[in-house]
Steps between C-alpha positions, in 0.01 A plus 500: 500500500663161571644425838873521537667150504620384835874467547474138609830511678538208735638434834539152675495424860604166620491347855757233600519261790839481684619156596787363699758343249564212744155392611294645204254617769367857497727754675231615746738744665761619256767739629408876481819559319374308199246763395744777566738336265241456235400873530862597475530285173177595319352785702123553512436220247491249797264517799391297790186289470234384751714211625870525593563193276392700201656785287344700220671654201361736237629615180495862392279624218589281196408604140585166342480127600876484447565780745278335756682169459837660546392675822324199639807281443716763678262508789484118537878474474561769766259344758647159440856622543425698816296215655791248433717713714270420796460129414163560347348482143178638346264281320264607237191290591169609623496250792779316682464122457513410882528799728244548777318838497473507885880507523536829308552851642337825393719791385500767770317777313192694604307410177586127532407506883164655417434237235585225746259653762220542249533179314619266784538137386430592148812712488721254680452245219629737238818320425457574127667703230364647178594705196333828416528679166418871474409638155505880452143637407496864570130566441301394814174405309698304248663310783160391634371409140805286439478347843140386431606332169843360603346307781393241249866407428616471868441126524707453183785702645468291826527179289853612390636573843380223744790421749334405825382139503638426839395613851643391826662182363203383294411498131169686503397378155472870389744676283451821683425447857621862566165635391318259736686664787472850375132504420421445863573877532215741438479705178673239276421331171359638186368866550151609419468703180479885529356737254758770569788616715248716696288189579810313609618785712149536669509131590846528648398816694208299659745249644748772608229715645355201710858444645522159342828586307735795490547503123491301177810301583270274699298412194680171441327415168668294213520825310465851635568863426817578691461779763871581488553516127292575184501128418273201474657233725448141411546283827346156426827324398719276705868600484683325216805292590658598157566857393411440143151364606442818709590726210278302272208548721573871552540549124172309427314714769628814323411372163150420604445850633636646186256281295208610723583868444536438128158349496360802687653740243291303237183535713524134602556317819566161654189342624477507878362222709367468857775477756335164610585355156849632500544356849412158356789525268723638772434181700577280200833684459567468871429132494647373171744773380629514143438128439121535559214668330285815537148578399468679173188699576445585140485135400350384825744222547826418669807526278857400577703789615757436233252562236370815664854631522548449140184705428606775748844528349344537161269772627781705653782431250468833318496677831816316616669584173423870568640469838804303396420202716397216261786272617414561860126402464590208276689359801166429657479194286811352652331550849208284375739244352668451825183486715451166688182319452228579766499275800238229456449437863583738782789397728415757755501234777848379404791702639786587278735375758502386867565777762829500664545510880456876523380621163382365160792417259499484126522171326721644232700814453287813422663687228526881498425725202 
């Protein structure tokens, strides 16, 4: 008896940074009324984040890429309009180009206060934002099986989203500096492979039983089974400045999972590799982005990401056709076409601009999404 196909519904979570429209600096202490106004406008689809200068939105359960795009556009537009009323604006970028982390304030919430106490200086540096994509997979064992296989593609998805080259006024030379900051937390990166849901649950129970964590929400892996929903949550990606880019990545993630399930139905599977090897590609994606290259472990050589994307789109084309998202995944080629060449020499010691008398100031206007 064949396993029932997963629904592969999707939900997208995005985190934004709030900036002052006049100074372009982070709004470290936005008015309390801003969140109240956002909640009045879009309800529970907006939540507070770890820092007061952040806001998170989340779509509902979406069956198609088009539905997800429409809802994400609505959420971005709503937050931007509400923030404008307070002289602020959201930016869809995973780091701010010049803000200082030590100037930021933590959101007064018990969970965040506990994180700050536990993680100390590591938590205080988390002036970063990401995009998470949930895919509906109702069977728990299937969720684990697809997580093991989908981990291979996480560096590819990261390549398509990098939006965090700057940190505290400097060009880091990396396309995704966000991950450098984030991976200082425990329980991050590519997860180990698990034989079953039961093995995953036993592993989680050991950490919970030892009093290390309260639940699976503190497994901050690049991909994880959600503890709130019957979904497989992809978390490796930076936030995309453009909505069409975000939808392309979400649609590609969904198509990849559909392809992996299709292979399983034919008693096949994608070859899995040690997390160490996948982490090497993760680093290359973090450093070079869509204009770089990744290791093709089958060939045993590095290959330009543009060529790997062509192959990947060919592999999942039939799946995207079934899901009605061929146009959305094809947009990934446009992301690669726009990708700037990798930085030849790091400029990490060269500030983007000279600090003003009281705070860093931008050298040029910082556009909002």
